[in-house]
PDB file of N, CA, C and O in Angstrom:
ATOM      1  N   SER A   1       1.217 -52.139  86.325  1.00  0.00           N
ATOM      2  CA  SER A   1      -0.194 -52.351  86.050  1.00  0.00           C
ATOM      3  C   SER A   1      -0.380 -53.310  84.866  1.00  0.00           C
ATOM      4  O   SER A   1      -1.287 -54.142  84.867  1.00  0.00           O
ATOM      5  N   LEU A   2       0.479 -53.184  83.872  1.00  0.00           N
ATOM      6  CA  LEU A   2       0.404 -54.080  82.722  1.00  0.00           C
ATOM      7  C   LEU A   2       0.732 -55.518  83.131  1.00  0.00           C
ATOM      8  O   LEU A   2       0.088 -56.461  82.673  1.00  0.00           O
ATOM      9  N   LEU A   3       1.731 -55.678  83.990  1.00  0.00           N
ATOM     10  CA  LEU A   3       2.095 -57.006  84.468  1.00  0.00           C
ATOM     11  C   LEU A   3       0.965 -57.614  85.292  1.00  0.00           C
ATOM     12  O   LEU A   3       0.691 -58.810  85.187  1.00  0.00           O
ATOM     13  N   PHE A   4       0.312 -56.796  86.110  1.00  0.00           N
ATOM     14  CA  PHE A   4      -0.813 -57.281  86.909  1.00  0.00           C
ATOM     15  C   PHE A   4      -1.953 -57.742  86.000  1.00  0.00           C
ATOM     16  O   PHE A   4      -2.548 -58.793  86.239  1.00  0.00           O
ATOM     17  N   GLY A   5      -2.259 -56.974  84.971  1.00  0.00           N
ATOM     18  CA  GLY A   5      -3.319 -57.359  84.041  1.00  0.00           C
ATOM     19  C   GLY A   5      -2.997 -58.647  83.307  1.00  0.00           C
ATOM     20  O   GLY A   5      -3.864 -59.504  83.136  1.00  0.00           O
ATOM     21  N   TYR A   6      -1.753 -58.786  82.875  1.00  0.00           N
ATOM     22  CA  TYR A   6      -1.340 -60.001  82.163  1.00  0.00           C
ATOM     23  C   TYR A   6      -1.400 -61.221  83.077  1.00  0.00           C
ATOM     24  O   TYR A   6      -1.888 -62.278  82.676  1.00  0.00           O
ATOM     25  N   SER A   7      -0.907 -61.075  84.298  1.00  0.00           N
ATOM     26  CA  SER A   7      -0.935 -62.215  85.227  1.00  0.00           C
ATOM     27  C   SER A   7      -2.368 -62.576  85.616  1.00  0.00           C
ATOM     28  O   SER A   7      -2.665 -63.747  85.854  1.00  0.00           O
ATOM     29  N   THR A   8      -3.252 -61.591  85.682  1.00  0.00           N
ATOM     30  CA  THR A   8      -4.657 -61.860  85.977  1.00  0.00           C
ATOM     31  C   THR A   8      -5.299 -62.662  84.847  1.00  0.00           C
ATOM     32  O   THR A   8      -6.052 -63.601  85.105  1.00  0.00           O
ATOM     33  N   LEU A   9      -5.009 -62.301  83.604  1.00  0.00           N
ATOM     34  CA  LEU A   9      -5.540 -63.058  82.463  1.00  0.00           C
ATOM     35  C   LEU A   9      -5.073 -64.510  82.490  1.00  0.00           C
ATOM     36  O   LEU A   9      -5.860 -65.426  82.252  1.00  0.00           O
ATOM     37  N   ILE A  10      -3.802 -64.714  82.777  1.00  0.00           N
ATOM     38  CA  ILE A  10      -3.282 -66.083  82.829  1.00  0.00           C
ATOM     39  C   ILE A  10      -3.972 -66.871  83.938  1.00  0.00           C
ATOM     40  O   ILE A  10      -4.348 -68.028  83.746  1.00  0.00           O
ATOM     41  N   THR A  11      -4.137 -66.241  85.097  1.00  0.00           N
ATOM     42  CA  THR A  11      -4.757 -66.929  86.232  1.00  0.00           C
ATOM     43  C   THR A  11      -6.207 -67.267  85.949  1.00  0.00           C
ATOM     44  O   THR A  11      -6.642 -68.385  86.227  1.00  0.00           O
ATOM     45  N   TRP A  12      -6.966 -66.328  85.403  1.00  0.00           N
ATOM     46  CA  TRP A  12      -8.379 -66.586  85.095  1.00  0.00           C
ATOM     47  C   TRP A  12      -8.506 -67.692  84.056  1.00  0.00           C
ATOM     48  O   TRP A  12      -9.394 -68.540  84.147  1.00  0.00           O
ATOM     49  N   CYS A  13      -7.621 -67.679  83.075  1.00  0.00           N
ATOM     50  CA  CYS A  13      -7.657 -68.732  82.054  1.00  0.00           C
ATOM     51  C   CYS A  13      -7.385 -70.091  82.684  1.00  0.00           C
ATOM     52  O   CYS A  13      -8.057 -71.072  82.366  1.00  0.00           O
ATOM     53  N   PHE A  14      -6.403 -70.151  83.574  1.00  0.00           N
ATOM     54  CA  PHE A  14      -6.066 -71.422  84.218  1.00  0.00           C
ATOM     55  C   PHE A  14      -7.222 -71.929  85.078  1.00  0.00           C
ATOM     56  O   PHE A  14      -7.601 -73.095  84.976  1.00  0.00           O
ATOM     57  N   TYR A  15      -7.780 -71.071  85.917  1.00  0.00           N
ATOM     58  CA  TYR A  15      -8.880 -71.501  86.787  1.00  0.00           C
ATOM     59  C   TYR A  15     -10.101 -71.928  85.978  1.00  0.00           C
ATOM     60  O   TYR A  15     -10.730 -72.940  86.286  1.00  0.00           O
ATOM     61  N   GLY A  16     -10.434 -71.163  84.954  1.00  0.00           N
ATOM     62  CA  GLY A  16     -11.561 -71.529  84.106  1.00  0.00           C
ATOM     63  C   GLY A  16     -11.320 -72.832  83.372  1.00  0.00           C
ATOM     64  O   GLY A  16     -12.227 -73.654  83.236  1.00  0.00           O
ATOM     65  N   GLU A  17     -10.096 -73.022  82.899  1.00  0.00           N
ATOM     66  CA  GLU A  17      -9.750 -74.260  82.194  1.00  0.00           C
ATOM     67  C   GLU A  17      -9.854 -75.467  83.119  1.00  0.00           C
ATOM     68  O   GLU A  17     -10.376 -76.510  82.725  1.00  0.00           O
ATOM     69  N   GLN A  18      -9.366 -75.329  84.335  1.00  0.00           N
ATOM     70  CA  GLN A  18      -9.446 -76.437  85.288  1.00  0.00           C
ATOM     71  C   GLN A  18     -10.894 -76.751  85.657  1.00  0.00           C
ATOM     72  O   GLN A  18     -11.263 -77.916  85.800  1.00  0.00           O
ATOM     73  N   SER A  19     -11.706 -75.718  85.810  1.00  0.00           N
ATOM     74  CA  SER A  19     -13.124 -75.931  86.115  1.00  0.00           C
ATOM     75  C   SER A  19     -13.832 -76.622  84.957  1.00  0.00           C
ATOM     76  O   SER A  19     -14.617 -77.547  85.166  1.00  0.00           O
ATOM     77  N   ALA A  20     -13.553 -76.171  83.736  1.00  0.00           N
ATOM     78  CA  ALA A  20     -14.170 -76.795  82.565  1.00  0.00           C
ATOM     79  C   ALA A  20     -13.717 -78.244  82.417  1.00  0.00           C
ATOM     80  O   ALA A  20     -14.516 -79.111  82.062  1.00  0.00           O
ATOM     81  N   ALA A  21     -12.440 -78.510  82.687  1.00  0.00           N
ATOM     82  CA  ALA A  21     -11.933 -79.885  82.593  1.00  0.00           C
ATOM     83  C   ALA A  21     -12.575 -80.767  83.653  1.00  0.00           C
ATOM     84  O   ALA A  21     -12.840 -81.943  83.401  1.00  0.00           O
ATOM     85  N   TYR A  22     -12.823 -80.224  84.815  1.00  0.00           N
ATOM     86  CA  TYR A  22     -13.481 -81.002  85.868  1.00  0.00           C
ATOM     87  C   TYR A  22     -14.909 -81.359  85.458  1.00  0.00           C
ATOM     88  O   TYR A  22     -15.374 -82.475  85.690  1.00  0.00           O
ATOM     89  N   LEU A  23     -15.597 -80.392  84.844  1.00  0.00           N
ATOM     90  CA  LEU A  23     -16.992 -80.622  84.467  1.00  0.00           C
ATOM     91  C   LEU A  23     -17.136 -81.461  83.200  1.00  0.00           C
ATOM     92  O   LEU A  23     -18.019 -82.315  83.124  1.00  0.00           O
ATOM     93  N   PHE A  24     -16.274 -81.229  82.200  1.00  0.00           N
ATOM     94  CA  PHE A  24     -16.472 -81.825  80.884  1.00  0.00           C
ATOM     95  C   PHE A  24     -15.352 -82.751  80.423  1.00  0.00           C
ATOM     96  O   PHE A  24     -15.456 -83.332  79.343  1.00  0.00           O
ATOM     97  N   GLY A  25     -14.299 -82.904  81.194  1.00  0.00           N
ATOM     98  CA  GLY A  25     -13.183 -83.756  80.795  1.00  0.00           C
ATOM     99  C   GLY A  25     -12.060 -82.948  80.153  1.00  0.00           C
ATOM    100  O   GLY A  25     -12.227 -81.770  79.836  1.00  0.00           O
ATOM    101  N   ASP A  26     -10.922 -83.596  79.967  1.00  0.00           N
ATOM    102  CA  ASP A  26      -9.731 -82.909  79.464  1.00  0.00           C
ATOM    103  C   ASP A  26      -9.841 -82.462  78.010  1.00  0.00           C
ATOM    104  O   ASP A  26      -9.080 -81.600  77.572  1.00  0.00           O
ATOM    105  N   ARG A  27     -10.770 -83.030  77.263  1.00  0.00           N
ATOM    106  CA  ARG A  27     -10.901 -82.656  75.845  1.00  0.00           C
ATOM    107  C   ARG A  27     -11.381 -81.221  75.667  1.00  0.00           C
ATOM    108  O   ARG A  27     -11.272 -80.678  74.568  1.00  0.00           O
ATOM    109  N   ILE A  28     -11.905 -80.594  76.709  1.00  0.00           N
ATOM    110  CA  ILE A  28     -12.441 -79.239  76.605  1.00  0.00           C
ATOM    111  C   ILE A  28     -11.345 -78.176  76.743  1.00  0.00           C
ATOM    112  O   ILE A  28     -11.599 -77.001  76.477  1.00  0.00           O
ATOM    113  N   LYS A  29     -10.147 -78.561  77.148  1.00  0.00           N
ATOM    114  CA  LYS A  29      -9.107 -77.574  77.447  1.00  0.00           C
ATOM    115  C   LYS A  29      -8.726 -76.717  76.241  1.00  0.00           C
ATOM    116  O   LYS A  29      -8.675 -75.492  76.347  1.00  0.00           O
ATOM    117  N   VAL A  30      -8.462 -77.339  75.110  1.00  0.00           N
ATOM    118  CA  VAL A  30      -8.041 -76.568  73.928  1.00  0.00           C
ATOM    119  C   VAL A  30      -9.167 -75.665  73.418  1.00  0.00           C
ATOM    120  O   VAL A  30      -8.913 -74.490  73.155  1.00  0.00           O
ATOM    121  N   PRO A  31     -10.408 -76.166  73.267  1.00  0.00           N
ATOM    122  CA  PRO A  31     -11.476 -75.244  72.865  1.00  0.00           C
ATOM    123  C   PRO A  31     -11.694 -74.115  73.874  1.00  0.00           C
ATOM    124  O   PRO A  31     -12.013 -72.989  73.493  1.00  0.00           O
ATOM    125  N   TYR A  32     -11.520 -74.421  75.161  1.00  0.00           N
ATOM    126  CA  TYR A  32     -11.670 -73.370  76.170  1.00  0.00           C
ATOM    127  C   TYR A  32     -10.613 -72.294  75.977  1.00  0.00           C
ATOM    128  O   TYR A  32     -10.925 -71.107  76.069  1.00  0.00           O
ATOM    129  N   ARG A  33      -9.373 -72.680  75.713  1.00  0.00           N
ATOM    130  CA  ARG A  33      -8.307 -71.690  75.499  1.00  0.00           C
ATOM    131  C   ARG A  33      -8.614 -70.809  74.293  1.00  0.00           C
ATOM    132  O   ARG A  33      -8.413 -69.595  74.341  1.00  0.00           O
ATOM    133  N   TRP A  34      -9.102 -71.420  73.209  1.00  0.00           N
ATOM    134  CA  TRP A  34      -9.459 -70.633  72.026  1.00  0.00           C
ATOM    135  C   TRP A  34     -10.594 -69.658  72.339  1.00  0.00           C
ATOM    136  O   TRP A  34     -10.548 -68.495  71.938  1.00  0.00           O
ATOM    137  N   LEU A  35     -11.600 -70.135  73.049  1.00  0.00           N
ATOM    138  CA  LEU A  35     -12.718 -69.274  73.425  1.00  0.00           C
ATOM    139  C   LEU A  35     -12.261 -68.148  74.346  1.00  0.00           C
ATOM    140  O   LEU A  35     -12.733 -67.017  74.228  1.00  0.00           O
ATOM    141  N   PHE A  36     -11.349 -68.451  75.257  1.00  0.00           N
ATOM    142  CA  PHE A  36     -10.821 -67.430  76.158  1.00  0.00           C
ATOM    143  C   PHE A  36     -10.058 -66.364  75.372  1.00  0.00           C
ATOM    144  O   PHE A  36     -10.233 -65.170  75.612  1.00  0.00           O
ATOM    145  N   CYS A  37      -9.211 -66.795  74.433  1.00  0.00           N
ATOM    146  CA  CYS A  37      -8.468 -65.833  73.607  1.00  0.00           C
ATOM    147  C   CYS A  37      -9.407 -64.990  72.757  1.00  0.00           C
ATOM    148  O   CYS A  37      -9.184 -63.793  72.580  1.00  0.00           O
ATOM    149  N   LEU A  38     -10.456 -65.613  72.232  1.00  0.00           N
ATOM    150  CA  LEU A  38     -11.445 -64.867  71.458  1.00  0.00           C
ATOM    151  C   LEU A  38     -12.146 -63.837  72.334  1.00  0.00           C
ATOM    152  O   LEU A  38     -12.406 -62.718  71.890  1.00  0.00           O
ATOM    153  N   SER A  39     -12.450 -64.202  73.561  1.00  0.00           N
ATOM    154  CA  SER A  39     -13.124 -63.259  74.454  1.00  0.00           C
ATOM    155  C   SER A  39     -12.208 -62.091  74.808  1.00  0.00           C
ATOM    156  O   SER A  39     -12.690 -60.982  75.037  1.00  0.00           O
ATOM    157  N   ILE A  40     -10.903 -62.319  74.857  1.00  0.00           N
ATOM    158  CA  ILE A  40      -9.963 -61.219  75.094  1.00  0.00           C
ATOM    159  C   ILE A  40     -10.009 -60.242  73.928  1.00  0.00           C
ATOM    160  O   ILE A  40     -10.027 -59.028  74.131  1.00  0.00           O
ATOM    161  N   LEU A  41     -10.029 -60.771  72.703  1.00  0.00           N
ATOM    162  CA  LEU A  41     -10.095 -59.896  71.528  1.00  0.00           C
ATOM    163  C   LEU A  41     -11.403 -59.117  71.490  1.00  0.00           C
ATOM    164  O   LEU A  41     -11.413 -57.928  71.170  1.00  0.00           O
ATOM    165  N   ILE A  42     -12.503 -59.782  71.816  1.00  0.00           N
ATOM    166  CA  ILE A  42     -13.796 -59.093  71.840  1.00  0.00           C
ATOM    167  C   ILE A  42     -13.809 -58.049  72.950  1.00  0.00           C
ATOM    168  O   ILE A  42     -14.365 -56.963  72.783  1.00  0.00           O
ATOM    169  N   GLY A  43     -13.196 -58.379  74.081  1.00  0.00           N
ATOM    170  CA  GLY A  43     -13.153 -57.443  75.200  1.00  0.00           C
ATOM    171  C   GLY A  43     -12.312 -56.214  74.927  1.00  0.00           C
ATOM    172  O   GLY A  43     -12.468 -55.197  75.603  1.00  0.00           O
ATOM    173  N   ALA A  44     -11.424 -56.289  73.950  1.00  0.00           N
ATOM    174  CA  ALA A  44     -10.569 -55.152  73.627  1.00  0.00           C
ATOM    175  C   ALA A  44     -11.227 -54.175  72.656  1.00  0.00           C
ATOM    176  O   ALA A  44     -10.602 -53.192  72.256  1.00  0.00           O
ATOM    177  N   THR A  45     -12.466 -54.427  72.276  1.00  0.00           N
ATOM    178  CA  THR A  45     -13.154 -53.526  71.353  1.00  0.00           C
ATOM    179  C   THR A  45     -13.505 -52.224  72.053  1.00  0.00           C
ATOM    180  O   THR A  45     -13.684 -52.201  73.270  1.00  0.00           O
ATOM    181  N   PRO A  46     -13.605 -51.145  71.296  1.00  0.00           N
ATOM    182  CA  PRO A  46     -13.877 -49.847  71.909  1.00  0.00           C
ATOM    183  C   PRO A  46     -15.284 -49.702  72.499  1.00  0.00           C
ATOM    184  O   PRO A  46     -15.483 -48.881  73.394  1.00  0.00           O
ATOM    185  N   ASN A  47     -16.252 -50.468  72.027  1.00  0.00           N
ATOM    186  CA  ASN A  47     -17.619 -50.344  72.521  1.00  0.00           C
ATOM    187  C   ASN A  47     -17.789 -51.222  73.757  1.00  0.00           C
ATOM    188  O   ASN A  47     -18.068 -52.416  73.651  1.00  0.00           O
ATOM    189  N   ALA A  48     -17.618 -50.623  74.916  1.00  0.00           N
ATOM    190  CA  ALA A  48     -17.639 -51.389  76.165  1.00  0.00           C
ATOM    191  C   ALA A  48     -19.050 -51.602  76.708  1.00  0.00           C
ATOM    192  O   ALA A  48     -19.231 -52.386  77.640  1.00  0.00           O
ATOM    193  N   GLU A  49     -20.048 -50.928  76.152  1.00  0.00           N
ATOM    194  CA  GLU A  49     -21.410 -51.062  76.683  1.00  0.00           C
ATOM    195  C   GLU A  49     -21.917 -52.498  76.575  1.00  0.00           C
ATOM    196  O   GLU A  49     -22.525 -53.015  77.513  1.00  0.00           O
ATOM    197  N   HIS A  50     -21.670 -53.137  75.446  1.00  0.00           N
ATOM    198  CA  HIS A  50     -22.119 -54.520  75.268  1.00  0.00           C
ATOM    199  C   HIS A  50     -21.356 -55.472  76.191  1.00  0.00           C
ATOM    200  O   HIS A  50     -21.915 -56.442  76.703  1.00  0.00           O
ATOM    201  N   ILE A  51     -20.102 -55.184  76.386  1.00  0.00           N
ATOM    202  CA  ILE A  51     -19.287 -56.037  77.255  1.00  0.00           C
ATOM    203  C   ILE A  51     -19.796 -55.971  78.687  1.00  0.00           C
ATOM    204  O   ILE A  51     -19.895 -56.997  79.360  1.00  0.00           O
ATOM    205  N   TRP A  52     -20.120 -54.765  79.159  1.00  0.00           N
ATOM    206  CA  TRP A  52     -20.657 -54.627  80.517  1.00  0.00           C
ATOM    207  C   TRP A  52     -22.013 -55.308  80.634  1.00  0.00           C
ATOM    208  O   TRP A  52     -22.324 -55.899  81.668  1.00  0.00           O
ATOM    209  N   SER A  53     -22.815 -55.230  79.591  1.00  0.00           N
ATOM    210  CA  SER A  53     -24.118 -55.906  79.621  1.00  0.00           C
ATOM    211  C   SER A  53     -23.946 -57.416  79.727  1.00  0.00           C
ATOM    212  O   SER A  53     -24.635 -58.061  80.516  1.00  0.00           O
ATOM    213  N   TRP A  54     -23.040 -57.983  78.946  1.00  0.00           N
ATOM    214  CA  TRP A  54     -22.772 -59.425  79.022  1.00  0.00           C
ATOM    215  C   TRP A  54     -22.215 -59.800  80.386  1.00  0.00           C
ATOM    216  O   TRP A  54     -22.590 -60.826  80.954  1.00  0.00           O
ATOM    217  N   GLY A  55     -21.321 -58.969  80.912  1.00  0.00           N
ATOM    218  CA  GLY A  55     -20.759 -59.234  82.235  1.00  0.00           C
ATOM    219  C   GLY A  55     -21.825 -59.237  83.309  1.00  0.00           C
ATOM    220  O   GLY A  55     -21.831 -60.100  84.187  1.00  0.00           O
ATOM    221  N   ASP A  56     -22.737 -58.265  83.238  1.00  0.00           N
ATOM    222  CA  ASP A  56     -23.839 -58.220  84.200  1.00  0.00           C
ATOM    223  C   ASP A  56     -24.735 -59.446  84.077  1.00  0.00           C
ATOM    224  O   ASP A  56     -25.154 -60.014  85.085  1.00  0.00           O
ATOM    225  N   LEU A  57     -25.028 -59.851  82.854  1.00  0.00           N
ATOM    226  CA  LEU A  57     -25.867 -61.029  82.641  1.00  0.00           C
ATOM    227  C   LEU A  57     -25.208 -62.288  83.211  1.00  0.00           C
ATOM    228  O   LEU A  57     -25.856 -63.073  83.903  1.00  0.00           O
ATOM    229  N   LEU A  58     -23.935 -62.473  82.923  1.00  0.00           N
ATOM    230  CA  LEU A  58     -23.237 -63.666  83.402  1.00  0.00           C
ATOM    231  C   LEU A  58     -23.074 -63.655  84.919  1.00  0.00           C
ATOM    232  O   LEU A  58     -23.151 -64.707  85.555  1.00  0.00           O
ATOM    233  N   ASN A  59     -22.848 -62.482  85.503  1.00  0.00           N
ATOM    234  CA  ASN A  59     -22.796 -62.403  86.966  1.00  0.00           C
ATOM    235  C   ASN A  59     -24.146 -62.735  87.575  1.00  0.00           C
ATOM    236  O   ASN A  59     -24.211 -63.390  88.616  1.00  0.00           O
ATOM    237  N   GLY A  60     -25.219 -62.295  86.948  1.00  0.00           N
ATOM    238  CA  GLY A  60     -26.557 -62.627  87.437  1.00  0.00           C
ATOM    239  C   GLY A  60     -26.826 -64.118  87.383  1.00  0.00           C
ATOM    240  O   GLY A  60     -27.415 -64.681  88.306  1.00  0.00           O
ATOM    241  N   ILE A  61     -26.397 -64.759  86.306  1.00  0.00           N
ATOM    242  CA  ILE A  61     -26.563 -66.215  86.202  1.00  0.00           C
ATOM    243  C   ILE A  61     -25.769 -66.913  87.300  1.00  0.00           C
ATOM    244  O   ILE A  61     -26.246 -67.877  87.898  1.00  0.00           O
ATOM    245  N   THR A  62     -24.565 -66.429  87.563  1.00  0.00           N
ATOM    246  CA  THR A  62     -23.745 -67.007  88.626  1.00  0.00           C
ATOM    247  C   THR A  62     -24.418 -66.869  89.982  1.00  0.00           C
ATOM    248  O   THR A  62     -24.385 -67.792  90.796  1.00  0.00           O
ATOM    249  N   VAL A  63     -25.029 -65.716  90.225  1.00  0.00           N
ATOM    250  CA  VAL A  63     -25.732 -65.504  91.493  1.00  0.00           C
ATOM    251  C   VAL A  63     -26.885 -66.488  91.639  1.00  0.00           C
ATOM    252  O   VAL A  63     -27.065 -67.080  92.702  1.00  0.00           O
ATOM    253  N   VAL A  64     -27.664 -66.664  90.582  1.00  0.00           N
ATOM    254  CA  VAL A  64     -28.811 -67.579  90.650  1.00  0.00           C
ATOM    255  C   VAL A  64     -28.344 -69.009  90.922  1.00  0.00           C
ATOM    256  O   VAL A  64     -28.924 -69.702  91.758  1.00  0.00           O
ATOM    257  N   VAL A  65     -27.304 -69.450  90.227  1.00  0.00           N
ATOM    258  CA  VAL A  65     -26.790 -70.806  90.435  1.00  0.00           C
ATOM    259  C   VAL A  65     -26.294 -70.973  91.870  1.00  0.00           C
ATOM    260  O   VAL A  65     -26.565 -71.993  92.504  1.00  0.00           O
ATOM    261  N   ASN A  66     -25.577 -69.989  92.381  1.00  0.00           N
ATOM    262  CA  ASN A  66     -25.078 -70.077  93.754  1.00  0.00           C
ATOM    263  C   ASN A  66     -26.210 -70.056  94.769  1.00  0.00           C
ATOM    264  O   ASN A  66     -26.143 -70.760  95.777  1.00  0.00           O
ATOM    265  N   LEU A  67     -27.243 -69.267  94.525  1.00  0.00           N
ATOM    266  CA  LEU A  67     -28.375 -69.237  95.451  1.00  0.00           C
ATOM    267  C   LEU A  67     -29.101 -70.577  95.492  1.00  0.00           C
ATOM    268  O   LEU A  67     -29.507 -71.032  96.561  1.00  0.00           O
ATOM    269  N   VAL A  68     -29.263 -71.207  94.339  1.00  0.00           N
ATOM    270  CA  VAL A  68     -29.895 -72.533  94.307  1.00  0.00           C
ATOM    271  C   VAL A  68     -29.059 -73.522  95.117  1.00  0.00           C
ATOM    272  O   VAL A  68     -29.605 -74.315  95.884  1.00  0.00           O
ATOM    273  N   GLY A  69     -27.758 -73.478  94.951  1.00  0.00           N
ATOM    274  CA  GLY A  69     -26.880 -74.357  95.718  1.00  0.00           C
ATOM    275  C   GLY A  69     -26.939 -74.080  97.207  1.00  0.00           C
ATOM    276  O   GLY A  69     -26.934 -75.009  98.014  1.00  0.00           O
ATOM    277  N   MET A  70     -26.994 -72.802  97.579  1.00  0.00           N
ATOM    278  CA  MET A  70     -27.060 -72.457  98.999  1.00  0.00           C
ATOM    279  C   MET A  70     -28.371 -72.909  99.625  1.00  0.00           C
ATOM    280  O   MET A  70     -28.381 -73.385 100.760  1.00  0.00           O
ATOM    281  N   VAL A  71     -29.470 -72.768  98.905  1.00  0.00           N
ATOM    282  CA  VAL A  71     -30.760 -73.229  99.426  1.00  0.00           C
ATOM    283  C   VAL A  71     -30.733 -74.745  99.602  1.00  0.00           C
ATOM    284  O   VAL A  71     -31.212 -75.264 100.610  1.00  0.00           O
ATOM    285  N   GLY A  72     -30.178 -75.448  98.629  1.00  0.00           N
ATOM    286  CA  GLY A  72     -30.072 -76.903  98.743  1.00  0.00           C
ATOM    287  C   GLY A  72     -29.218 -77.328  99.923  1.00  0.00           C
ATOM    288  O   GLY A  72     -29.567 -78.264 100.644  1.00  0.00           O
ATOM    289  N   LEU A  73     -28.099 -76.644 100.123  1.00  0.00           N
ATOM    290  CA  LEU A  73     -27.248 -76.970 101.266  1.00  0.00           C
ATOM    291  C   LEU A  73     -27.924 -76.624 102.584  1.00  0.00           C
ATOM    292  O   LEU A  73     -27.733 -77.320 103.581  1.00  0.00           O
ATOM    293  N   ASN A  74     -28.711 -75.556 102.596  1.00  0.00           N
ATOM    294  CA  ASN A  74     -29.434 -75.189 103.814  1.00  0.00           C
ATOM    295  C   ASN A  74     -30.461 -76.261 104.174  1.00  0.00           C
ATOM    296  O   ASN A  74     -30.648 -76.569 105.351  1.00  0.00           O
ATOM    297  N   LEU A  75     -31.124 -76.826 103.174  1.00  0.00           N
ATOM    298  CA  LEU A  75     -32.087 -77.899 103.442  1.00  0.00           C
ATOM    299  C   LEU A  75     -31.390 -79.125 104.027  1.00  0.00           C
ATOM    300  O   LEU A  75     -31.918 -79.775 104.929  1.00  0.00           O
ATOM    301  N   ILE A  76     -30.207 -79.435 103.511  1.00  0.00           N
ATOM    302  CA  ILE A  76     -29.440 -80.560 104.056  1.00  0.00           C
ATOM    303  C   ILE A  76     -29.010 -80.261 105.491  1.00  0.00           C
ATOM    304  O   ILE A  76     -29.068 -81.130 106.361  1.00  0.00           O
ATOM    305  N   ARG A  77     -28.580 -79.025 105.725  1.00  0.00           N
ATOM    306  CA  ARG A  77     -28.141 -78.635 107.068  1.00  0.00           C
ATOM    307  C   ARG A  77     -29.282 -78.733 108.067  1.00  0.00           C
ATOM    308  O   ARG A  77     -29.067 -79.145 109.206  1.00  0.00           O
ATOM    309  N   GLN A  78     -30.478 -78.365 107.666  1.00  0.00           N
ATOM    310  CA  GLN A  78     -31.623 -78.417 108.571  1.00  0.00           C
ATOM    311  C   GLN A  78     -31.976 -79.852 108.953  1.00  0.00           C
ATOM    312  O   GLN A  78     -32.486 -80.091 110.047  1.00  0.00           O
ATOM    313  N   LYS A  79     -31.712 -80.801 108.069  1.00  0.00           N
ATOM    314  CA  LYS A  79     -32.002 -82.204 108.371  1.00  0.00           C
ATOM    315  C   LYS A  79     -31.006 -82.789 109.362  1.00  0.00           C
ATOM    316  O   LYS A  79     -31.303 -83.774 110.039  1.00  0.00           O
ATOM    317  N   LEU A  80     -29.829 -82.186 109.448  1.00  0.00           N
ATOM    318  CA  LEU A  80     -28.812 -82.710 110.373  1.00  0.00           C
ATOM    319  C   LEU A  80     -29.163 -82.293 111.737  1.00  0.00           C
ATOM    320  O   LEU A  80     -28.449 -82.619 112.685  1.00  0.00           O
TER     321      LEU A  80
END
């Protein structure tokens, strides 16, 4: 279980870093790694209520962004 958690952290960091580099260029990689490590330390705090609240907020933002993209793609599909 510990190995699975560690490998998951590495994978999430890599995917997030690649996404950030695609959006903002390669200069964002080092700050992204620092921010990711900081978020791991914050996530290890005993008060998980705030962490779940932030997670819910960020998931909600992701849903809204994806819905906007899906509506836009649906409009393009209807024109075809």
